[in-house]
C-alpha positions in Angstrom: -128.9 -212.9 45.0 -126.9 -215.1 47.4 -123.5 -213.8 48.4 -121.0 -215.9 50.2 -119.2 -213.7 52.7 -115.7 -214.4 54.0 -115.1 -213.2 57.5 -112.3 -213.2 60.2 -113.4 -213.8 63.8 -111.7 -213.8 67.1 -111.1 -217.4 67.9 -109.0 -217.1 71.1 -107.8 -214.2 73.3 -104.0 -214.1 72.9 -101.5 -214.0 75.8 -98.6 -211.9 74.5 -98.2 -211.6 70.8 -101.3 -212.7 68.8 -100.6 -215.7 66.5 -102.3 -218.2 64.2 -104.6 -219.4 66.9 -106.0 -215.9 67.6 -108.0 -215.5 64.4 -110.2 -217.8 62.4 -111.4 -217.6 58.8 -115.1 -218.4 58.4 -117.8 -218.1 55.7 -121.5 -217.4 55.7 -124.3 -216.4 53.3 -125.8 -212.9 53.6 -129.5 -212.4 54.1 -131.6 -210.2 51.7 -131.9 -206.5 52.5 -134.7 -205.0 54.6 -136.1 -201.6 53.9 -133.5 -198.8 54.5 -130.5 -201.1 54.3 -127.5 -201.3 52.0 -125.2 -204.0 50.9 -121.5 -203.0 51.0 -118.5 -204.5 49.3 -115.3 -204.0 51.3 -112.5 -202.2 49.5 -110.0 -201.2 52.2 -109.6 -202.3 55.8 -107.8 -200.3 58.5 -105.6 -202.2 61.0 -104.6 -200.1 64.0 -102.6 -200.6 67.2 -105.6 -199.9 69.5 -107.2 -203.1 68.2 -104.7 -205.1 70.2 -106.3 -203.9 73.5 -109.7 -205.0 72.3 -108.4 -208.6 71.9 -108.1 -208.8 75.7 -111.1 -209.1 78.0 -110.2 -206.1 80.2 -111.9 -202.8 81.1 -111.0 -200.0 78.7 -112.4 -197.0 77.0 -114.1 -199.3 74.4 -115.5 -202.8 74.8 -113.4 -205.8 73.9 -114.0 -207.9 70.8 -116.2 -210.8 71.4 -114.9 -214.4 70.9 -116.4 -216.0 67.8 -117.5 -212.7 66.4 -116.1 -210.7 63.5 -113.2 -208.4 64.3 -114.5 -204.8 64.0 -112.5 -201.9 62.5 -112.7 -199.1 60.1 -113.5 -199.9 56.5 -114.1 -198.1 53.2 -116.5 -199.9 50.9 -118.8 -199.6 47.9 -122.6 -199.9 47.9 -123.6 -202.7 45.5 -127.3 -202.9 46.4 -129.6 -200.4 48.3 -133.1 -200.2 49.6 -132.4 -196.8 51.1 -133.2 -193.5 49.4 -130.0 -192.1 50.9 -127.6 -194.4 49.0 -127.2 -195.5 45.4 -125.2 -198.4 43.9 -121.6 -197.2 43.4 -121.6 -194.8 46.4 -118.4 -195.0 48.4 -118.9 -195.2 52.2 -117.0 -195.5 55.4 -118.0 -197.3 58.6 -116.9 -199.7 61.4 -118.0 -203.1 60.0 -114.7 -204.9 60.2 -112.9 -207.9 58.8 -115.3 -209.2 56.2 -115.7 -209.0 52.5 -119.4 -207.8 52.5 -121.6 -206.2 55.1 -125.3 -205.3 55.4 -125.7 -201.9 57.1 -128.6 -199.8 58.1 -128.5 -196.4 56.4 -127.4 -194.6 59.6 -124.5 -196.9 60.3 -122.2 -195.6 57.5 -121.2 -192.3 56.0 -120.9 -191.4 52.3 -117.5 -190.0 51.2 -116.7 -188.1 48.0 -113.9 -189.8 46.0 -113.3 -186.6 44.0 -112.0 -184.6 47.0 -109.1 -187.0 48.0 -108.2 -190.7 47.6 -110.7 -192.8 49.4 -108.0 -194.4 51.6 -107.3 -191.0 53.2 -110.6 -191.3 55.1 -109.0 -194.2 57.0 -105.8 -192.2 57.6 -104.9 -188.6 57.4 -108.5 -187.4 57.0 -109.9 -190.1 59.4 -109.3 -191.4 62.9 -105.5 -191.2 62.8 -105.4 -187.6 61.4 -108.0 -186.5 64.0 -106.0 -188.3 66.8 -102.9 -186.3 65.8 -104.8 -183.0 65.6 -106.5 -183.2 68.9 -103.8 -184.8 70.9 -101.2 -182.3 69.8 -103.3 -179.1 69.8 -105.5 -179.7 72.8 -103.0 -181.2 75.1 -99.6 -180.5 73.6 -100.4 -176.9 72.7 -97.2 -176.3 70.8 -96.0 -172.7 70.5 -93.6 -171.1 68.0 -90.1 -172.0 69.0 -91.1 -175.1 71.1 -89.3 -178.4 70.7 -91.7 -181.2 70.0 -90.6 -184.8 70.2 -92.7 -187.5 68.6 -92.2 -191.3 69.2 -93.6 -193.7 66.6 -93.0 -190.7 64.3 -93.2 -192.5 61.0 -96.6 -194.1 61.8 -99.9 -192.7 60.7 -100.5 -190.6 63.8 -96.9 -189.6 64.5 -96.2 -188.4 61.0 -99.2 -186.2 61.1 -98.3 -184.9 64.6 -94.9 -183.7 63.4 -96.2 -181.9 60.4 -98.9 -180.1 62.4 -96.3 -179.1 64.9 -94.2 -177.6 62.1 -97.2 -175.7 60.9 -97.3 -174.1 64.4 -93.7 -173.1 64.3 -92.2 -175.8 66.4 -88.8 -177.5 66.1 -89.7 -181.2 65.6 -87.7 -184.3 66.4 -89.0 -187.7 65.5 -88.0 -191.1 66.9 -88.5 -194.1 64.6 -87.1 -197.6 63.9 -85.4 -197.8 60.5 -83.2 -195.8 58.2 -86.0 -195.7 55.6 -88.2 -194.1 58.2 -85.6 -191.6 59.2 -85.2 -190.6 55.6 -88.9 -190.2 55.2 -89.2 -188.0 58.3 -86.3 -185.7 57.3 -86.5 -185.6 53.5 -90.2 -185.8 52.9 -91.8 -184.4 56.0 -89.0 -182.0 56.9 -88.6 -182.9 60.6 -85.7 -181.0 62.0 -84.0 -184.1 63.4 -84.8 -187.8 63.6 -83.3 -190.6 65.7 -83.3 -194.3 64.8 -83.8 -196.0 68.2 -82.8 -199.4 66.8 -79.3 -198.3 65.8 -78.4 -195.6 68.3 -75.9 -196.6 70.9 -76.9 -193.9 73.3 -80.4 -192.5 72.9 -79.9 -190.1 75.8 -76.9 -188.5 74.1 -78.7 -188.3 70.8 -81.8 -186.7 72.3 -79.6 -184.0 74.0 -77.9 -183.3 70.7 -81.3 -183.2 68.8 -83.0 -181.1 71.5 -80.3 -178.6 72.8 -83.0 -176.5 74.4 -84.8 -179.4 76.0 -88.3 -180.8 75.2 -91.5 -178.8 75.5 -93.9 -181.3 74.1 -93.6 -185.0 73.9 -96.2 -186.8 71.9 -96.0 -190.4 73.2 -97.0 -193.2 70.9 -94.8 -196.0 72.3 -94.1 -195.8 76.1 -91.3 -198.0 77.4 -87.6 -197.1 77.5 -87.9 -194.6 74.6 -90.3 -192.5 76.7 -88.1 -192.9 79.8 -85.2 -191.3 77.8 -87.4 -188.4 76.6 -88.7 -187.7 80.1 -85.2 -186.9 81.2 -85.1 -184.0 78.7 -88.4 -182.4 79.6 -88.5 -178.6 80.3 -90.5 -177.0 83.0 -94.2 -177.0 82.2 -93.7 -179.4 79.3 -96.8 -181.2 78.0 -97.1 -184.9 77.3 -100.1 -186.2 75.2 -100.2 -189.9 75.8 -101.6 -191.5 72.7 -100.3 -195.1 72.8 -98.0 -197.5 74.5 -97.3 -200.0 71.7 -94.1 -201.2 73.4 -96.2 -202.8 76.1 -99.2 -204.1 74.2 -98.0 -207.7 73.8 -96.1 -208.1 77.1 -97.2 -211.0 79.2 -96.2 -209.3 82.5 -96.9 -205.8 83.7 -94.6 -203.1 82.2 -92.4 -201.8 85.0 -90.3 -198.7 84.5 -89.1 -195.5 86.3 -91.7 -193.8 88.4 -92.7 -190.5 86.9 -94.3 -188.6 89.7 -91.2 -186.8 91.0 -90.4 -185.7 87.4 -93.9 -184.4 86.9 -93.9 -182.5 90.1 -90.3 -181.1 89.8 -90.9 -179.6 86.4 -94.7 -178.9 86.6 -95.3 -181.2 83.7 -98.7 -182.1 82.3 -99.1 -185.7 81.3 -102.5 -186.6 79.9 -103.9 -189.7 78.2 -106.6 -189.3 75.6 -108.6 -191.0 72.9 -109.9 -189.3 69.8 -113.5 -189.9 70.9 -112.9 -187.4 73.7 -113.3 -184.7 71.1 -116.1 -186.1 69.0 -118.1 -182.9 69.2 -115.3 -181.1 67.3 -114.7 -183.6 64.5 -116.3 -181.5 61.8 -114.1 -178.4 62.5 -110.9 -180.5 62.6 -111.8 -182.5 59.5 -112.2 -179.3 57.5 -108.8 -178.0 58.7 -107.1 -181.3 57.9 -108.6 -181.4 54.4 -107.6 -177.8 53.8 -104.0 -178.5 54.8 -104.0 -181.6 52.6 -105.3 -179.7 49.6 -102.8 -176.9 50.1 -100.0 -179.5 50.2 -99.1 -178.6 53.8 -99.8 -182.1 54.9 -98.2 -185.2 53.3 -99.0 -188.8 54.0 -97.6 -192.2 53.3 -99.6 -195.5 53.1 -98.4 -199.1 53.4 -100.9 -201.2 51.6 -101.0 -205.0 51.9 -103.2 -206.7 49.3 -105.6 -209.6 49.9 -108.3 -210.4 52.4 -106.4 -213.4 53.6 -103.4 -211.1 54.6 -105.4 -209.1 57.2 -104.0 -210.9 60.3 -100.5 -210.8 58.9 -100.8 -207.1 58.2 -102.1 -206.5 61.8 -99.1 -208.2 63.2 -96.8 -206.0 61.1 -97.9 -203.1 63.3 -95.9 -204.6 66.2 -92.9 -205.4 64.0 -92.5 -201.8 62.8 -92.9 -202.8 59.1 -95.2 -200.0 58.1 -94.5 -196.5 57.1 -97.5 -194.2 57.6 -101.0 -195.7 57.5 -101.3 -199.5 57.3 -104.2 -200.7 55.1 -105.3 -203.9 53.5 -106.7 -203.7 50.0 -109.5 -206.2 49.6 -111.1 -205.2 46.3 -111.3 -202.3 43.8 -114.3 -200.1 43.1 -116.5 -201.1 40.2 -115.4 -198.0 38.4 -111.9 -199.3 38.3 -112.7 -202.9 37.5 -111.6 -204.2 34.1 -114.7 -205.3 32.2 
């Protein structure tokens, strides 16, 4: 059986915001399977802010994407052919095989998931990398205590929305910062954040933060950097903790991001500010995954997904991350499982 495989490759490294010249659609035929391999049909593709850093040829915690090669990222797919005794046709799997409609994987390159436990998309979001990022960043670095005030920027995104809910489960007062009235409503009405600030419409974010955080800020989960973080820094209490998860405000800048110097603030208030990636805690993934799944099953964690349909829409969906168009986890739906197909 010959399968024509549509793929998206990195055509050029962008300067500033990626555009139409950054990505290229291509097509190739897949080879036959060797022993111990499986052929996977892509169902859902995850697009994430960290992928912007991999478009640049710079030193980081993960190697950059290679020009003229397929963009890599998290994918949930269905096994449609197998020469492995570990996988059968119809199995749903998750792996890092990227922006393509099909993929041949060795049996140890993917992991089987159980669709009966939770929707398969949750393994790319609340039960996947984004949920784990929220869990470890908040609990290992932020260490919220009952009565603490926790501020979350990018609060309506996949990570931020999970952070706020986990902080509430630990007895904290939670204030979210987001960029639309729809997101503010989502945070307050569905996720039960104590307060939420729309940074796009506020005329004085410093004043609004003081009102929302009358006792100052004990934990600031930073997803955005930039002027929003500058405003939160001014409200930090002594021995506050700052897990630095992202700096999306600076990802597409063409010049270095220059802002207030933070050293004096850190010293004066004995503040801990620590960057991290989820891989720092890989040896604890199993324990955290069990806890996240339990909270989800007990309806203590809620999630929202923004799903864009169509393989050809992947680059557009990726750019939506930097335009603030998504609420919760942003995914691209490429195909449906065979069990859902109309015969």
